[in-house]
Each structure stands twice: as C-alpha cells, then as structure tokens.
C-alpha positions in Angstrom: 97.3 94.6 110.5 96.6 97.2 112.8 98.8 95.2 115.3 101.4 95.2 112.8 101.1 99.6 112.8 101.2 99.5 116.4 104.4 97.8 116.5 105.7 100.6 114.7 104.0 103.4 116.3 105.3 101.8 119.8 109.0 101.6 118.0 108.8 105.0 117.1 107.7 106.3 120.9 110.7 104.3 122.2 113.4 105.4 119.8 112.3 108.9 120.6 112.2 108.4 124.3 115.7 106.6 123.9 117.1 110.2 122.4 115.8 112.1 124.9 117.4 109.8 127.9 120.3 110.0 125.9 120.7 113.7 125.8 119.4 113.8 129.3 122.7 112.3 130.6 124.5 115.5 128.7 125.9 118.3 131.4 124.7 121.6 130.5 128.5 123.2 130.3 130.3 122.9 127.4 133.5 121.3 127.2 136.6 121.4 124.6 137.7 118.0 124.5 135.3 115.3 124.1 134.1 113.2 126.3 134.8 109.2 125.4 133.2 107.6 128.2 129.7 109.5 127.5 129.7 108.5 123.5 130.3 104.9 124.6 127.3 105.1 127.1 125.1 106.6 123.9 126.5 103.9 121.6 126.3 101.5 124.1 122.5 102.5 124.9 122.0 102.4 121.1 123.4 98.8 120.8 120.8 97.4 123.7 118.0 99.5 122.4 118.5 97.9 118.7 119.2 94.3 120.2 115.7 94.5 122.4 113.8 95.9 119.1 115.0 93.4 117.0 114.1 90.5 119.1 110.5 91.9 119.9 110.1 92.3 115.9 111.4 88.7 115.2 109.0 87.5 118.0 106.2 89.4 116.6 107.0 88.1 113.1 107.1 84.8 114.2 103.8 84.8 115.9 101.7 86.6 113.0 103.1 84.1 110.8 102.0 80.9 113.3 98.7 82.8 113.4 98.5 82.6 109.5 99.5 79.2 109.2 96.6 78.0 111.9 94.0 80.1 110.2 95.1 78.9 106.7 94.9 75.3 107.8 91.6 75.8 110.0 90.1 77.4 106.9 91.0 74.5 104.6 89.6 72.3 107.0 86.5 74.0 107.0 85.7 74.2 103.2 86.7 70.5 103.0 83.9 69.6 105.6 81.6 72.1 104.5 82.2 70.5 100.9 81.5 67.1 102.1 78.3 67.7 103.6 76.9 69.7 100.7 77.8 66.7 98.4 76.3 64.4 100.9 73.2 66.3 101.1 72.9 66.4 97.1 73.3 62.7 97.3 70.5 62.5 99.7 68.3 64.3 97.4 68.7 63.2 94.3 68.1 59.4 95.6 64.9 60.6 97.4 63.6 63.1 94.2 64.6 60.1 92.0 62.7 57.3 94.0 59.8 59.7 94.2 59.9 59.8 90.7 59.8 56.3 89.9 56.9 55.7 92.3 55.3 58.2 90.4 55.8 56.7 87.2 55.1 53.3 88.7 51.2 55.0 89.6 50.5 57.0 87.0 53.0 56.1 84.0 49.6 54.9 81.8 47.9 58.2 82.4 48.2 60.3 79.5 46.6 63.3 81.3 49.4 63.4 83.7 52.4 62.5 81.3 53.7 66.2 80.6 53.7 66.5 84.4 55.7 63.6 84.8 58.3 64.8 81.9 58.5 68.2 83.8 59.1 66.7 86.8 61.8 64.2 85.5 63.7 67.4 83.8 63.5 69.4 86.9 64.8 66.5 89.4 67.8 65.6 86.8 71.4 66.4 87.5 72.1 66.5 84.0 69.3 69.3 82.7 71.2 72.5 82.8 68.1 74.4 83.4 66.9 72.3 86.8 67.4 73.2 90.2 69.0 70.1 91.4 71.5 70.7 88.5 72.2 74.1 89.7 72.7 72.8 93.2 75.0 70.3 91.7 76.9 73.3 90.2 77.1 75.5 93.3 78.6 72.5 95.3 81.4 72.6 93.0 84.7 73.6 93.5 85.7 73.3 90.1 83.0 74.8 88.0 83.9 78.5 87.4 82.0 81.0 89.6 79.9 78.7 91.7 79.0 79.3 95.2 81.6 76.6 96.0 84.6 78.0 93.8 84.1 81.2 95.1 84.3 80.2 98.5 87.4 77.9 97.6 89.1 80.9 95.4 88.7 83.4 98.6 90.7 80.5 100.9 93.2 80.2 98.5 96.9 82.1 99.1 97.5 81.6 95.4 94.8 83.2 93.9 95.5 86.6 93.1 93.4 89.5 95.2 91.5 86.7 97.1 90.8 87.1 100.8 94.0 84.6 101.5 96.2 85.8 99.3 96.2 89.7 100.5 96.2 88.2 104.3 99.6 86.1 103.4 101.2 89.2 101.3 100.2 91.3 104.3 102.3 89.5 106.8 105.0 89.0 104.4 108.4 90.3 105.2 109.5 90.3 101.7 106.4 91.5 99.8 107.3 95.2 98.9 105.6 97.8 100.7 103.2 95.2 102.7 102.6 96.2 106.4 105.6 93.4 107.4 107.7 94.7 105.3 107.8 98.2 106.5 108.0 96.5 110.2 111.2 95.0 109.0 112.4 97.8 107.1 112.1 100.2 110.3 114.0 97.7 112.3 116.8 97.4 110.2 120.2 99.0 110.3 121.0 98.4 106.7 118.2 99.9 105.3 118.9 103.5 104.0 116.9 105.8 105.8 114.7 103.3 107.7 113.7 104.3 111.7 117.2 102.0 112.9 119.3 103.4 110.2 118.8 107.0 111.3 118.9 106.0 115.0 122.4 104.3 114.6 124.2 106.6 112.6 122.6 109.4 115.1 124.5 107.7 118.0 127.7 107.2 116.2 130.8 109.4 116.3 132.5 107.9 113.1 129.1 108.9 110.8 130.2 112.0 109.4 128.0 114.8 110.2 126.1 113.2 112.9 125.5 115.3 116.2 128.3 112.6 117.9 130.8 112.8 114.9 130.3 116.8 115.7 130.5 116.8 119.2 134.0 114.1 119.2 135.3 116.5 116.1 134.8 120.0 118.5 131.9 121.1 115.9 129.3 121.0 118.6 129.5 121.4 122.4 127.6 118.9 124.8 124.9 121.5 125.1 124.7 122.0 121.5 124.5 118.3 120.4 121.7 118.0 123.1 119.9 120.3 121.5 120.7 118.6 117.9 119.7 115.2 119.2 
C-alpha cells in the first residue's frame, strides 16, 4: 500500500499549501472590523479543496478495489489451472506405472527371486500406500489435504483464511477495517472524524468554530496579521 501512503502524504502537502495560500491573501495591516468577504473566500477555498480531495480519494479507492478484484479472480483462475495440470499429470503417471507393473508381473511373476522386488515396486507406485512416492504426490496435489503443497497455496489465495496473503491484501484496502491503510485514508479526508486532517482544516477555515483562527478574527480577538501567523 505504498501508493495509499503516498496519497495521504500528497493530501497533507496540499492541505499545507491550502493554508499558506489562504494566509497569503491576508493584508499585512490589522483592521478593527472583520472582513466578511475575506472570510467567505477562505471558506469557499476550503469547500473547493474538500470536494476535490474527496473526489480524488473516492476515485483512488475505487481503483484499488477494482485492482484487488481483478487480482483475486486471476489468482483463482491460476490455481484452478495448476490443479488441473497436476491432477492430469498424476493420472497419467498412475496409468503409466500401473501398466508398467502389469507388464513386469506378466514377465517375471513366476520368478521367485524377483517376487520381493515386484511387491516393493507395487507398493511404491500405489496411490493408497501412505509411504509411497505416488501417494505423497497425490497428497500434495490435493487442496483438501491439510498442509499439502496445494492446500498451502490455496490457503494463501483465500480472502477468508486469517492472515493469509489474500486476506491481508483485502484487509489493507478495506476502508471499514480498523487501522488499515484504506481506513486511515478515509478517516483523513472525513470532516466528521474527530481530529482528522480534513476535520482540522474545516474547523480552521470556519469563523463559527469556537477558538479557530477565523472565529477569533471575526470576534476581534485576532487581527488579520495575527490570524495570518496563527494559520
């Protein structure tokens, strides 16, 4: 989510720039009465900045969710294809080895000196003998056999398996998952989330928010020059 953190960083830079630009329009000499036109300009600039930032955030959030959906779907397609290839390979080798064993059995089945070797070969190519290489191959090709290679691969691609790769990916881009990167982004562009960047910017731009620089200027507690320094 480096891109997500970059979005937040750019937002903070833009917010700082907004405040600097707002302060730059202040006259350097103090005035006795509040300048309603100037205060309206500050609030309008905030509203414009807020709308632009929220729009950019929503577009970015939509993009990363679509990217996730595409990646998830392609990952599921890849494991389906891999499973198909592996199972077909297992089936091919099973048929080939069983045919080979039958030929050897027909040729050497009556030779007592080779009886042990034939039995050992039969065990080694058996899909039901738990110590045979073929059984281990069948096990690792199965998604349902716990801790098999295919099971582990399938687990990492599952968005419901706690702490799997896909679960972590989905959590990171979810704005509803507490403290995720996407949650932090949504919080910082929200005007209703206490002490978020946008909440602070809105209050600083409002002449009705108690003790804000604009409020102090409106009620005469700060001159424009003083408000400029405070902002």
